[in-house]
C-alpha positions as CSV (number, residue, x, y, z in Angstrom):
1,M,-18.6,-50.6,27.8
2,A,-19.9,-47.1,26.9
3,L,-21.1,-46.7,23.3
4,N,-20.0,-43.7,21.3
5,K,-22.6,-41.5,19.7
6,V,-22.5,-43.1,16.3
7,L,-22.9,-46.7,17.7
8,R,-25.6,-45.7,20.1
9,R,-27.6,-44.1,17.2
10,A,-27.1,-47.2,15.0
11,K,-28.4,-49.4,17.8
12,I,-31.5,-47.2,18.2
13,K,-32.0,-47.1,14.4
14,R,-32.0,-51.0,14.2
15,R,-34.5,-51.2,17.0
16,I,-36.8,-48.7,15.3
17,R,-36.5,-50.3,11.8
18,K,-37.6,-53.7,13.2
19,K,-41.0,-52.1,13.9
20,V,-41.4,-49.4,11.3
21,F,-42.2,-50.6,7.7
22,G,-43.5,-48.6,4.8
23,T,-45.8,-49.8,2.0
24,T,-47.1,-48.1,-1.2
25,A,-50.3,-47.0,0.6
26,I,-48.6,-45.9,3.8
27,P,-44.9,-45.1,3.1
28,R,-42.2,-44.6,5.6
29,L,-41.2,-40.9,6.3
30,T,-37.5,-41.1,7.2
31,V,-35.4,-38.2,8.3
32,F,-31.6,-37.6,7.9
33,R,-30.0,-34.8,9.8
34,S,-26.5,-33.6,9.1
35,N,-24.7,-30.8,10.9
36,K,-25.9,-28.2,8.4
37,Q,-28.8,-29.7,6.5
38,I,-31.9,-31.9,7.0
39,Y,-33.5,-34.2,4.5
40,A,-36.8,-36.2,4.4
41,Q,-37.9,-39.1,2.2
42,L,-41.0,-41.1,1.6
43,I,-40.0,-44.7,1.1
44,D,-41.9,-47.8,-0.1
45,D,-40.1,-50.6,1.6
46,I,-41.8,-53.4,-0.4
47,S,-40.4,-52.2,-3.7
48,G,-37.4,-50.4,-2.2
49,K,-38.2,-47.1,-3.9
50,T,-38.2,-43.5,-2.8
51,L,-41.6,-42.0,-3.6
52,A,-40.8,-38.4,-2.7
53,S,-38.0,-36.4,-1.1
54,A,-37.3,-32.9,0.2
55,G,-34.2,-31.3,1.7
56,S,-32.9,-28.0,2.9
57,L,-29.9,-28.0,0.6
58,K,-31.8,-27.1,-2.6
59,M,-33.9,-24.5,-0.8
60,T,-32.2,-21.1,-1.1
61,D,-34.6,-19.4,1.3
62,A,-33.9,-22.1,4.0
63,Q,-30.1,-21.3,4.0
64,K,-30.6,-17.9,5.7
65,I,-32.6,-19.1,8.8
66,N,-31.8,-21.2,11.8
67,K,-31.9,-25.0,11.6
68,V,-35.1,-25.6,13.5
69,N,-37.0,-23.3,11.1
70,Q,-35.2,-25.0,8.2
71,A,-36.6,-28.4,9.3
72,A,-40.1,-26.9,9.5
73,I,-39.8,-25.7,5.9
74,V,-38.6,-29.2,4.8
75,G,-41.6,-30.8,6.7
76,K,-44.0,-28.5,4.9
77,K,-42.4,-29.3,1.5
78,I,-42.5,-33.1,2.0
79,A,-46.1,-32.9,3.1
80,E,-47.0,-30.8,0.0
81,V,-45.2,-33.3,-2.3
82,A,-46.9,-36.2,-0.6
83,V,-50.4,-34.7,-0.8
84,Q,-49.8,-34.0,-4.5
85,A,-48.9,-37.7,-4.9
86,G,-52.0,-38.8,-3.2
87,I,-50.4,-39.8,0.1
88,D,-52.0,-38.6,3.3
89,K,-50.9,-41.3,5.8
90,V,-47.3,-42.2,6.7
91,V,-45.2,-44.0,9.4
92,F,-42.5,-41.8,10.9
93,D,-38.9,-43.1,11.1
94,R,-36.8,-40.7,13.2
95,N,-33.8,-42.7,12.1
96,G,-32.3,-43.0,15.6
97,Y,-32.4,-39.3,16.4
98,L,-34.0,-38.1,19.5
99,Y,-37.5,-36.7,19.0
100,H,-36.8,-33.0,19.8
101,G,-35.4,-30.0,18.1
102,R,-35.1,-30.3,14.3
103,I,-36.8,-33.7,14.1
104,K,-39.8,-32.6,16.1
105,S,-40.0,-29.4,14.1
106,L,-40.1,-31.3,10.8
107,A,-42.7,-33.8,12.1
108,D,-45.0,-31.1,13.4
109,S,-44.9,-29.1,10.2
110,A,-45.5,-32.3,8.1
111,R,-48.6,-32.9,10.3
112,E,-49.7,-29.3,9.7
113,G,-49.2,-29.8,6.0
114,G,-51.7,-32.7,5.9
115,L,-49.8,-35.9,6.7
116,K,-51.2,-38.2,9.4
117,F,-48.8,-40.3,11.6
């Protein structure tokens, strides 16, 4: 039976989440991508709390450019917020999305911003 796109992504997401786990010292950087926006969060899975977040919805300058560049701006912003909070190392959770396009752009700019993963 062929899986539709949503079920396929859910299956990949479960497989990733079995291995990727965030702590207070090394939180999980998770990405959510909608059709128009992209969001990133730093999550401590032990306490179940979000340590920091960034998204393209609140950024007025990000609305006028293409989505790959939007993702790069969000990656820089999440890295900036993380470094201010004293976090320099994270584990990357691509959330079932393929690692190309907007996801790759966000990850690369987060690395440039000072995060290690």
